[in-house]
C-alpha positions in Angstrom: 184.7 44.4 -160.9 188.3 45.8 -160.8 189.8 47.2 -163.5 192.9 49.1 -163.3 192.8 52.5 -165.8 196.7 52.9 -165.9 197.0 49.7 -168.1 196.1 51.4 -171.2 197.9 54.9 -171.2 198.2 55.4 -174.9 194.4 54.8 -175.1 193.2 57.1 -172.1 191.1 59.8 -172.7 193.5 62.1 -170.7 196.3 61.5 -173.4 193.6 62.6 -176.1 192.2 65.4 -173.8 196.3 66.7 -173.7 196.6 66.3 -177.4 193.6 68.1 -178.2 193.8 71.7 -175.9 196.7 72.5 -178.3 193.4 74.0 -180.0 192.3 76.4 -177.2 194.9 78.7 -179.4 192.0 80.2 -180.7 190.1 80.6 -177.5 192.5 84.2 -176.5 191.7 85.4 -180.4 188.4 84.9 -180.1 187.5 86.5 -176.9 189.8 89.6 -177.9 187.8 89.6 -181.0 184.8 89.6 -179.0 185.4 92.1 -176.7 186.3 94.5 -179.5 183.0 93.4 -181.3 181.0 94.4 -178.4 182.5 97.5 -177.7 182.0 98.6 -181.0 178.4 97.9 -181.0 177.9 99.6 -177.5 179.6 102.6 -179.1 177.2 102.7 -182.2 174.3 101.6 -179.9 174.5 104.9 -178.1 175.2 107.0 -181.4 171.6 105.8 -182.4 169.9 106.3 -179.4 171.1 110.0 -179.2 170.2 110.4 -182.9 166.5 109.2 -182.3 166.4 110.8 -179.1 166.9 114.2 -180.6 164.5 113.4 -183.5 161.9 112.3 -181.3 162.2 115.3 -179.1 161.7 117.6 -182.2 158.9 115.4 -183.3 156.8 115.8 -179.7 157.5 119.3 -179.9 156.3 119.8 -183.4 153.3 117.7 -182.3 152.1 119.1 -179.3 152.5 122.9 -181.2 150.0 121.7 -184.3 148.1 120.3 -181.3 148.0 123.2 -179.6 147.1 125.5 -182.7 144.2 123.2 -183.6 143.0 123.2 -180.3 143.2 127.1 -179.9 141.4 127.7 -183.0 138.4 125.7 -182.4 138.1 126.7 -178.7 137.9 130.4 -180.0 135.3 129.5 -182.7 133.4 128.2 -179.8 132.9 131.7 -178.1 131.3 133.0 -181.2 128.2 134.8 -180.3 126.6 133.2 -183.8 126.7 130.2 -181.8 125.9 131.0 -178.2 122.8 133.8 -178.9 121.6 131.1 -181.4 121.8 128.2 -179.3 120.5 129.9 -176.1 117.7 131.1 -178.4 117.1 127.3 -179.6 117.5 126.2 -175.6 115.0 128.9 -174.0 112.0 129.6 -176.7 110.5 125.5 -176.3 107.7 127.1 -178.0 109.2 128.7 -180.6 108.2 128.1 -184.1 109.8 125.9 -186.5 110.8 128.6 -188.6 112.4 130.8 -185.6 114.3 127.2 -185.0 114.7 126.9 -188.9 116.7 130.2 -188.5 118.9 129.9 -185.8 119.8 126.4 -187.6 120.7 128.2 -190.7 122.9 130.6 -188.8 125.0 128.4 -187.4 125.2 126.4 -190.1 126.3 129.6 -192.3 128.7 130.2 -189.7 130.5 126.8 -189.7 130.8 127.0 -193.6 132.2 130.6 -193.2 134.8 129.1 -191.0 135.0 125.5 -193.0 136.5 128.0 -196.2 138.7 130.1 -193.8 140.5 126.4 -192.1 140.7 123.7 -194.9 142.7 121.5 -192.2 138.6 121.5 -190.8 137.1 118.5 -192.6 134.1 119.3 -191.0 132.7 121.5 -188.4 129.3 120.7 -186.3 127.6 121.8 -183.1 125.9 119.5 -180.7 123.6 119.7 -177.9 124.6 118.0 -174.3 123.2 114.6 -175.4 125.4 114.4 -178.5 122.9 114.8 -181.1 124.0 117.0 -184.5 122.2 120.7 -184.0 123.8 122.1 -187.3 127.3 121.1 -189.4 128.9 122.0 -192.4 129.4 120.4 -194.6 126.3 118.0 -194.7 127.7 114.3 -194.8 126.2 111.1 -194.1 129.1 109.7 -192.2 128.0 109.3 -188.5 129.6 111.5 -185.6 130.8 108.9 -183.0 131.6 110.6 -179.8 134.0 108.2 -177.3 132.0 106.5 -174.6 133.9 108.9 -172.2 133.8 111.7 -173.7 131.5 113.3 -170.5 134.5 112.5 -168.2 137.0 113.8 -170.9 134.8 116.9 -170.8 134.8 117.4 -167.2 138.4 116.1 -166.6 140.1 118.6 -169.8 137.7 120.6 -171.0 137.8 118.9 -174.5 137.0 115.7 -176.2 139.1 113.7 -178.2 138.1 111.3 -180.4 139.3 108.2 -182.4 141.7 108.6 -185.5 139.2 108.0 -188.4 139.9 107.2 -191.9 138.2 109.8 -194.4 136.5 107.3 -197.1 137.6 109.1 -200.4 141.0 110.3 -199.5 141.6 108.1 -196.6 143.3 110.7 -195.1 143.4 110.3 -191.0 141.0 112.6 -189.1 140.8 113.3 -185.4 137.7 114.9 -184.1 138.2 117.5 -181.6 135.3 118.9 -179.5 135.4 121.7 -176.6 132.7 123.1 -174.8 130.3 125.9 -176.2 129.3 128.3 -172.8 126.7 130.6 -171.9 126.8 134.0 -171.1 126.7 132.7 -167.7 129.5 130.0 -168.2 127.3 127.4 -168.2 128.0 124.5 -170.9 125.0 124.4 -173.1 126.5 122.6 -176.1 129.5 121.0 -178.0 131.5 122.5 -181.1 133.5 119.9 -182.7 136.0 120.1 -185.4 136.6 116.4 -187.7 140.7 117.8 -188.0 142.6 116.4 -191.3 146.1 115.2 -190.1 147.2 115.6 -193.7 149.4 118.5 -192.1 150.6 116.6 -189.5 152.4 113.8 -192.2 153.8 117.0 -193.3 155.3 117.7 -189.9 157.0 114.8 -189.5 158.3 114.0 -192.7 160.0 117.6 -191.8 161.0 116.5 -188.4 162.8 113.1 -190.1 164.2 115.5 -192.7 165.8 117.9 -190.7 167.2 115.2 -188.0 168.7 111.6 -189.7 169.9 111.8 -193.5 169.2 107.8 -193.1 166.8 106.5 -195.6 166.1 103.6 -193.0 164.7 105.9 -190.2 161.0 106.0 -189.9 158.6 108.1 -188.0 155.2 107.0 -187.1 152.1 107.6 -184.4 151.5 105.1 -182.3 148.3 104.4 -180.1 148.0 102.4 -176.8 145.9 99.9 -178.3 148.7 99.5 -180.8 147.1 101.2 -183.9 150.1 102.7 -186.1 149.3 105.8 -188.2 150.8 108.5 -190.5 154.0 106.9 -191.3 156.8 108.9 -192.7 157.5 105.5 -194.8 154.1 104.7 -195.8 151.2 106.7 -197.6 147.8 105.1 -198.7 145.5 103.3 -196.7 147.5 100.3 -195.7 150.3 103.0 -194.8 148.3 104.7 -192.9 146.6 102.6 -190.7 148.0 99.0 -189.5 148.2 97.1 -186.5 151.2 96.7 -184.7 151.8 93.5 -182.5 150.4 93.2 -179.1 154.2 92.4 -177.8 155.7 95.2 -179.6 153.1 98.1 -178.5 154.0 96.5 -174.7 157.6 96.8 -175.3 157.2 100.3 -176.6 154.9 102.2 -174.3 156.7 100.0 -170.9 159.4 101.4 -172.1 159.0 105.1 -173.1 162.1 106.9 -174.2 164.2 104.0 -174.1 166.1 102.4 -177.3 164.3 99.1 -177.7 164.7 96.8 -180.3 162.0 94.5 -181.8 160.2 93.6 -185.1 158.8 95.9 -187.3 155.5 95.1 -189.7 157.7 93.8 -192.6 159.5 91.3 -190.0 162.9 92.9 -189.6 164.8 93.7 -186.8 164.7 97.4 -186.1 165.4 99.2 -183.0 163.3 102.3 -181.8 162.4 105.2 -179.0 159.0 106.0 -178.2 157.7 109.2 -176.6 154.5 109.6 -175.3 152.1 112.5 -175.9 150.1 113.1 -172.7 148.0 115.6 -174.2 146.3 113.5 -176.8 147.4 110.0 -175.5 149.4 108.8 -178.5 153.0 107.9 -178.7 155.8 109.1 -181.3 157.6 106.5 -182.4 161.2 106.9 -184.3 162.5 103.7 -185.4 165.7 102.9 -187.6 166.5 99.5 -189.1 169.5 97.2 -187.3 170.9 96.2 -190.2 171.8 100.0 -190.9 172.6 100.7 -187.3 175.3 98.2 -186.9 176.5 97.9 -190.7 180.1 98.7 -189.7 180.1 96.1 -186.7 178.5 93.5 -189.0 181.5 93.9 -191.5 183.9 93.6 -188.7 181.9 90.4 -187.4 181.8 89.1 -190.9 185.6 89.5 -191.3 186.6 87.8 -188.1 184.2 85.2 -188.6 186.0 84.4 -191.8 189.5 84.4 -190.5 188.1 82.5 -187.6 186.6 80.5 -189.8 189.4 79.3 -191.9 191.5 78.6 -188.5 189.0 76.6 -187.3 189.0 74.6 -190.4 192.4 73.8 -190.2 192.4 72.9 -186.1 189.1 71.1 -186.5 190.6 68.6 -189.2 192.9 67.8 -186.8 191.0 67.5 -183.9 188.4 65.4 -185.6 190.8 62.7 -186.4 191.8 63.0 -182.6 188.3 63.2 -181.0 186.5 61.1 -183.4 187.2 58.0 -181.0 186.3 59.6 -178.6 182.8 61.3 -179.6 181.6 57.9 -180.9 181.1 55.5 -177.9 180.4 59.2 -176.0 177.6 59.7 -178.2 176.5 56.0 -177.7 176.9 56.5 -174.4 174.9 59.5 -174.3 172.4 57.6 -176.3 171.7 55.1 -174.3 171.3 57.4 -170.9 168.9 59.5 -172.7 166.7 56.4 -173.5 166.7 55.7 -170.0 165.7 59.0 -168.5 163.1 58.8 -170.8 162.0 55.2 -169.4 163.4 52.8 -171.1 165.2 50.5 -168.9 165.7 47.8 -171.9 169.0 49.3 -172.9 172.8 47.8 -173.0 175.4 49.0 -174.7 178.3 46.7 -176.1 181.5 47.1 -174.3 184.4 47.2 -177.5 186.8 49.5 -175.6 189.6 49.2 -173.2 190.0 52.2 -171.7 187.7 55.0 -169.7 184.5 54.8 -171.9 184.5 51.5 -172.0 185.1 50.9 -168.5 182.0 53.4 -168.1 180.0 51.4 -170.2 180.5 48.2 -168.4 179.8 50.7 -165.1 176.6 51.7 -167.1 174.8 48.6 -168.1 175.9 47.1 -164.1 173.9 50.5 -162.9 171.0 50.0 -165.4 170.1 46.8 -164.3 170.3 47.3 -160.7 167.9 50.1 -161.8 165.6 48.0 -164.0 165.2 45.9 -160.7 164.9 48.3 -158.0 162.2 50.3 -160.5 159.8 47.5 -161.0 160.0 46.6 -157.0 159.3 49.5 -156.3 156.5 50.8 -158.5 155.2 47.5 -157.2 154.9 48.7 -153.5 154.1 52.1 -154.6 151.0 51.4 -156.3 149.7 48.3 -155.0 147.8 47.1 -152.1 149.6 43.9 -150.8 146.6 42.1 -149.6 143.4 42.8 -152.0 145.9 43.5 -154.9 144.1 46.7 -155.9 145.4 50.0 -156.6 146.4 51.2 -153.0 145.0 54.9 -151.9 147.9 56.8 -153.4 147.3 55.2 -157.1 143.5 55.9 -156.4 143.8 59.7 -155.9 146.2 60.1 -158.8 143.5 57.8 -161.0 140.8 60.4 -159.6 142.9 63.5 -160.3 143.6 62.4 -163.8 139.9 61.8 -164.4 139.0 65.1 -163.4 141.6 66.7 -165.6 140.1 64.7 -168.3 136.5 66.0 -167.0 138.0 69.7 -167.3 139.8 69.3 -170.9 136.6 67.3 -172.5 133.4 67.3 -170.2 133.4 63.5 -170.1 131.4 62.3 -167.2 132.2 59.9 -164.0 131.2 58.7 -160.8 133.0 57.1 -157.9 131.5 54.6 -155.5 132.9 54.8 -152.0 132.3 51.3 -150.1 132.4 49.7 -146.7 131.9 46.5 -145.6 129.3 46.0 -143.0 130.4 45.3 -139.3 134.3 44.0 -140.2 135.0 44.3 -136.7 132.7 41.9 -136.2 133.9 39.4 -138.9 137.8 39.7 -137.3 136.2 39.7 -133.4 134.2 36.3 -134.5 136.2 34.7 -136.6 139.7 36.0 -136.5 141.9 38.9 -138.1 142.6 35.9 -141.3 139.2 35.5 -142.0 139.6 39.2 -141.7 142.0 39.1 -144.5 140.1 36.5 -146.3 137.0 38.7 -146.5 139.3 41.9 -148.2 141.0 39.6 -150.3 137.6 37.9 -152.1 136.4 41.7 -152.0 139.5 42.5 -154.1 138.7 39.7 -156.4 134.7 40.6 -156.7 135.8 43.9 -157.9 138.3 42.4 -160.3 135.5 40.5 -161.7 132.5 42.2 -161.5 134.1 46.1 -163.0 135.0 46.8 -166.3 139.0 47.5 -167.5 138.5 51.0 -167.9 137.5 50.9 -164.3 139.3 51.7 -160.9 138.8 50.2 -157.4 141.3 51.3 -155.0 141.8 50.4 -150.9 141.0 53.4 -149.5 141.8 52.5 -146.2 140.8 49.3 -143.7 137.8 48.1 -144.7 136.8 51.0 -147.1 136.9 50.9 -151.0 137.2 53.9 -153.6 135.8 53.0 -157.1 135.8 55.4 -160.1 133.9 54.6 -162.9 134.5 56.1 -166.2 131.7 57.6 -168.3 129.3 56.6 -166.0 126.5 59.3 -164.9 123.9 58.5 -162.3 122.0 55.4 -163.5 125.5 53.8 -164.5 126.7 54.4 -161.4 123.4 52.6 -159.3 123.8 50.0 -161.4 127.0 48.8 -161.1 126.5 49.7 -157.5 123.8 47.3 -157.0 125.6 44.7 -159.0 128.5 44.4 -156.4 125.9 45.0 -153.7 123.8 42.0 -155.0 127.2 40.3 -155.1 128.7 40.2 -152.0 125.0 39.8 -150.2 125.2 36.4 -152.7 128.5 35.7 -152.6 129.6 32.8 -150.0 132.7 33.9 -147.7 134.4 30.4 -146.7 136.6 30.1 -143.8 137.7 27.5 -142.7 134.4 25.4 -142.8 132.4 28.5 -141.7 130.0 30.9 -144.0 130.6 33.9 -143.3 127.7 36.7 -144.8 129.2 40.0 -146.1 127.6 42.8 -146.8 128.3 46.2 -148.0 126.9 50.2 -147.7 127.5 52.2 -150.9 128.1 55.9 -150.9 127.6 57.5 -154.8 128.6 60.7 -156.4 129.0 62.2 -159.9 131.1 65.0 -161.3 129.4 67.9 -162.0 129.6 71.7 -161.6 128.8 71.0 -157.7 131.5 68.4 -157.2 134.0 69.4 -159.3 136.8 68.5 -157.5 138.3 65.6 -155.8 137.5 66.5 -152.0 134.0 67.5 -152.8 133.1 64.1 -154.8 135.0 61.9 -151.5 133.1 64.5 -149.0 129.4 63.6 -150.7 130.2 59.8 -151.7 131.7 59.7 -148.3 128.8 61.7 -146.6 126.1 59.0 -148.5 128.3 56.2 -147.4 127.1 57.2 -143.7 123.7 57.8 -144.7 123.6 54.4 -146.0 124.8 52.7 -142.8 122.5 55.3 -140.8 119.8 53.8 -142.5 120.7 50.3 -142.1 123.3 49.3 -143.8 123.4 46.9 -147.0 122.0 49.8 -149.1 123.2 52.4 -151.4 122.7 56.4 -151.6 123.2 58.1 -154.7 124.3 62.2 -153.9 123.1 63.8 -156.8 124.4 67.8 -156.5 125.0 67.4 -153.0 121.5 65.9 -151.9 121.0 62.1 -151.1 118.6 60.0 -152.9 118.2 56.5 -151.0 117.6 53.6 -153.6 116.0 50.5 -151.8 116.6 46.9 -153.0 114.8 43.9 -152.7 117.0 42.7 -149.8 115.8 45.9 -147.6 112.2 45.0 -148.3 112.3 41.3 -146.8 113.5 42.7 -143.5 117.0 41.1 -144.1 119.0 41.4 -141.0 121.8 44.5 -141.3 
């Protein structure tokens, strides 16, 4: 079909595009607005990063100082002669009386009680032996002491043990277990002195840091563990505020780029920007964040004003553009929709050609293309999936079906089996009766499979006179029964070629999917080995491979001494 596009100058898409390009006057204004917006955005972002960085550095210094003071106090207490002498008494006098042991433990407990009164931040003081068992504690509480699993490694590495952050049951205030070694006069570790330190004072430290570094109510300062536990937030109080789990993705963002301003979603779902600074001594991270809406309040106002002006301009120009482009968009949308259907595999699409412009010409070409594509697709599909001689699936299609069966097995555990079948002495048939006779046997083989197998089973020509059969939802027993029906059918079937009766038998090897055969190559190899064992055993028989072991299934024909 030959069509001159110049016959329709007033209806051409080119002329419409020339009119529509008048609307591009808005592009320079939009570009300038966007550049100014990005520039202002980056300035505000840099200022926020400097503000948060200053606050986070201050918080890290205060936190390290707080921890240093608490750990120093505990080490001083561990060097008390009351503690060391009484522990050495308990360790050295295994034959000491119970009263002597009780007196030593009492002296340690009294000392711990005096220390606890002078230092209210220590919720509980404990002395433990090197097995982690409590020797004495003050006050005596029912709650157990849980040393971390790697406490011995911490003791050897840092000469200190840090436990997990826990909540005090009544007040809900977080506590941290800190333990240091107790040394004998010879410098040998003879026990541990631990303290459950209240983090209430640390809450005040974080509040003071936030007040000194920012005047913005939307800023927040909190502590974060590597596992995502968020605690001691300046914005929340109470059990729910002191202990919350951050999303895994947010935790990975913060710990993955420490010291860098990051954007993420807070616990309330709002978008925030924040910086994390790690505290190596404790293994925590200090996070300072700020609501993104507050950070970019000015640029958001500018953006909204620019969008309002641009919107008004677009309404005016858009109305004119709509009238000009409507005649283009409607047929173009039909063409796009039809192309989408073709992409989804629907080749029965045909567009009505009503226009006499470039789109009408394109629709005519499209319809012709789809008709040719449909014809080629049908021919190609037939050639690519079917063996022309037997009418069965070819090897490629059979292997694809086998892979699909394996995927189904992985997904739902649906069992299946395969049969590898070979026509016995097929070369003798070709040599004795001619290749046309061999072709007749192959065609009849395809007919036998079509007649005997279920619709859910698949039979394909694997190569030459060898065939692969996939039996859906068939275990060993079903596979053996089906193989026997096929073997008996070939044994009894009369293959007539130009008046000559050709006797045909088959050898069959079978394998089932299982733990030892959960891929295509293993299944085929097992079935193939079973097939060759059947041939070596005299042909016209079935070998079932079970988990790599072949078992011979005997049949009446073999017992009668039928020649192979």
